C-alpha positions as a printed Julia matrix, in Angstrom:
236×3 Matrix{Float64}:
 10.79  51.47  -55.04
 13.57  48.99  -55.83
 14.53  46.63  -53.0
 17.26  44.01  -52.94
 18.03  41.76  -49.96
 21.13  39.79  -48.96
 22.03  37.32  -46.23
 25.62  37.13  -45.02
 27.51  34.75  -42.74
 30.36  36.48  -40.93
 33.08  37.42  -43.37
 36.8   37.29  -42.7
 37.78  39.95  -45.18
 38.91  43.39  -44.07
 37.93  46.78  -45.39
 39.86  50.03  -45.33
 38.1   53.04  -43.8
 35.23  54.19  -46.02
 33.81  57.2   -44.23
 35.38  60.54  -45.01
 34.2   62.18  -41.79
 35.68  63.75  -38.66
 35.52  62.22  -35.16
 32.26  60.83  -33.85
 31.96  63.51  -31.19
 31.43  66.23  -33.78
 27.65  66.22  -33.77
 25.67  69.08  -35.19
 23.23  70.6   -32.66
 19.47  70.32  -33.03
 17.37  73.46  -32.77
 14.03  72.66  -31.17
 11.17  70.2   -30.97
  7.51  70.12  -30.22
  4.85  67.48  -30.07
  1.33  66.81  -31.22
 -0.85  63.88  -30.24
  0.9   61.62  -32.7
  4.21  63.27  -33.54
  7.29  65.04  -32.27
  8.57  67.65  -34.68
 11.74  69.73  -34.88
 11.79  73.01  -36.77
 13.9   76.1   -37.23
 10.98  78.38  -36.37
 11.45  77.93  -32.6
 14.46  79.05  -30.55
 15.47  78.38  -26.95
 18.28  79.01  -24.47
 21.52  77.05  -24.74
 20.47  73.85  -22.97
 20.84  70.15  -23.66
 18.98  68.69  -26.63
 16.84  66.46  -24.44
 15.9   69.23  -22.0
 14.83  71.51  -24.85
 12.63  68.82  -26.29
 11.01  68.07  -22.95
 10.25  71.74  -22.27
  8.38  71.9   -25.53
  6.6   68.61  -25.06
  4.84  70.06  -22.02
  2.5   72.45  -23.76
  2.78  73.3   -27.42
  1.15  70.34  -29.14
 -1.27  72.67  -30.89
  1.62  74.06  -32.93
  1.97  70.84  -34.87
 -1.07  71.43  -37.04
 -0.01  74.9   -38.09
  3.71  74.34  -38.65
  3.95  70.84  -40.08
  2.84  70.54  -43.72
 -0.29  68.42  -43.88
  0.88  66.61  -46.99
  3.96  65.38  -45.1
  2.09  64.12  -42.04
 -0.55  62.28  -44.02
  1.49  61.11  -47.01
  2.17  57.89  -45.1
 -0.08  56.78  -42.28
  1.69  56.25  -38.96
  1.14  52.6   -37.92
 -1.16  51.85  -35.0
  0.63  52.06  -31.63
  3.44  54.16  -33.11
  4.19  57.89  -33.04
  6.27  59.88  -35.5
  9.35  62.02  -34.91
 10.04  64.63  -37.59
 13.08  66.93  -37.59
 12.86  69.44  -40.43
 15.9   71.35  -39.18
 18.24  68.36  -39.29
 16.49  66.52  -42.12
 15.12  63.18  -40.96
 12.06  61.37  -39.61
 11.07  58.0   -38.15
  8.31  56.22  -36.22
  8.72  54.75  -32.74
  6.42  52.84  -30.33
  3.98  55.34  -28.88
  4.55  54.2   -25.28
  8.28  54.95  -25.46
  9.69  58.1   -23.85
 12.15  60.72  -24.99
 15.6   60.61  -23.4
 19.1   61.99  -23.83
 21.42  59.43  -25.44
 24.93  60.83  -25.36
 26.29  61.84  -28.76
 22.95  61.4   -30.53
 20.51  63.92  -31.95
 17.3   62.19  -30.8
 16.39  59.07  -28.85
 13.39  57.24  -27.38
 13.29  54.23  -25.05
 10.87  51.76  -23.54
  9.6   52.96  -20.16
 10.5   49.75  -18.34
 12.98  47.97  -20.63
 15.79  50.51  -20.66
 17.85  48.63  -23.25
 15.07  48.73  -25.85
 15.58  52.05  -27.57
 16.03  53.92  -30.81
 18.55  56.65  -31.4
 19.66  58.78  -34.36
 22.9   60.56  -34.99
 24.58  62.22  -37.96
 28.09  63.38  -38.81
 29.37  65.5   -41.7
 30.6   63.8   -44.85
 31.69  64.84  -48.32
 30.02  61.79  -49.83
 26.69  62.15  -51.62
 25.27  58.63  -51.42
 25.82  55.41  -49.47
 26.94  53.67  -52.66
 30.13  55.7   -52.36
 30.98  53.65  -49.25
 31.65  50.69  -51.53
 29.86  47.35  -52.0
 27.06  46.96  -49.46
 28.48  43.79  -47.85
 31.9   45.37  -47.32
 30.57  48.71  -46.09
 28.25  47.11  -43.52
 30.92  44.66  -42.37
 33.27  47.58  -41.77
 30.69  49.58  -39.82
 29.63  46.71  -37.57
 33.15  45.43  -36.95
 35.0   48.73  -36.59
 32.37  51.29  -35.57
 29.61  49.51  -33.63
 31.44  46.69  -31.85
 33.61  47.3   -28.79
 36.96  45.46  -28.59
 35.48  42.81  -26.26
 32.42  42.16  -28.44
 31.96  39.54  -31.14
 29.81  40.87  -34.01
 27.48  38.78  -36.16
 25.59  40.11  -39.16
 22.3   38.33  -39.89
 20.83  40.18  -42.85
 21.2   43.19  -45.12
 18.71  45.07  -47.27
 19.0   47.95  -49.69
 16.08  50.15  -50.68
 15.47  53.36  -52.58
 12.74  55.79  -51.51
 12.12  59.08  -53.34
 15.51  58.85  -55.0
 17.41  58.33  -51.72
 19.24  55.09  -50.96
 19.24  53.27  -47.62
 20.94  50.22  -46.13
 19.14  48.38  -43.3
 20.92  45.53  -41.54
 20.44  43.27  -38.53
 23.4   42.42  -36.31
 24.28  41.04  -32.88
 27.07  42.15  -30.53
 28.1   39.51  -28.0
 30.31  40.21  -24.99
 31.26  37.79  -22.17
 28.28  38.83  -20.02
 25.79  40.39  -22.38
 24.41  40.27  -25.93
 22.28  42.76  -27.83
 20.67  42.63  -31.26
 19.87  45.67  -33.37
 18.67  46.96  -36.69
 20.56  49.86  -38.2
 19.43  52.03  -41.11
 21.95  54.35  -42.73
 21.69  57.0   -45.43
 23.66  59.96  -46.78
 21.99  63.28  -47.61
 22.44  67.0   -46.93
 26.2   66.53  -46.53
 25.56  64.23  -43.55
 25.92  60.53  -42.79
 22.76  59.53  -40.89
 22.47  56.45  -38.66
 19.38  55.12  -36.9
 19.88  52.18  -34.53
 17.02  50.38  -32.75
 17.71  47.38  -30.57
 17.02  45.2   -27.55
 18.56  42.65  -25.22
 19.22  39.38  -27.07
 16.82  37.5   -24.76
 13.93  39.76  -25.81
 14.85  40.09  -29.47
 12.65  37.33  -30.85
  9.6   38.75  -29.09
 10.12  42.37  -30.16
 11.95  41.98  -33.46
  8.94  42.75  -35.65
  8.07  45.86  -33.65
 11.63  47.18  -33.92
 11.86  46.41  -37.65
  8.97  48.84  -38.2
 11.1   51.56  -36.61
 14.15  50.74  -38.74
 12.13  50.66  -41.97
 10.42  53.98  -41.21
 13.61  56.06  -41.18
 13.76  58.68  -43.92
 16.03  61.6   -44.7
 14.5   64.92  -45.76
 15.89  67.68  -47.95
 17.09  70.71  -45.97
């Protein structure tokens, strides 16, 4: 696995739009999910009525944990050990997986395919979304520094927020390329810090974001970095 890391003070250069995708509200629907003791899994084998993504997941979480062993390939679940105090979320239908703190709870984050949050610290959460793209790899977005600057400045930050990028990292896992970067968004009354991991596969641009209030970031940064580094895209 080749890994290269970069640090970047805020740049003043601009970048034309890199993503060849439709509007952000065009999110592909998920199919279903179920949970075992240490994982939440989505698969095409199960079908449900037309309800919200979160409600469908919660219905399944109530009583079908035993299905995990029979439907999830053992070699996938045990290829990489889930860290202590974390659980895994695997979506075979939509082609991605990640780990999250095991005491976090599932919730519906508008416009996202899956999300989990801390039970008491509402602003500490992880969420994943994907949108269609004709690109095949994140390298097609352009140089890493420029692509990440564009995303943070023009996609993640609101008009009243000042963005700061702290670090960037590129890695390749099983032939798939990922960018992971740490950034802060500061508004007049509030600041948050996040890690984002992005990848392109299956004709989709995937984004995982995990973050917390700026005041808690130093305490929880290492825990949240585990989540960002665990994100993987799967072939579908």
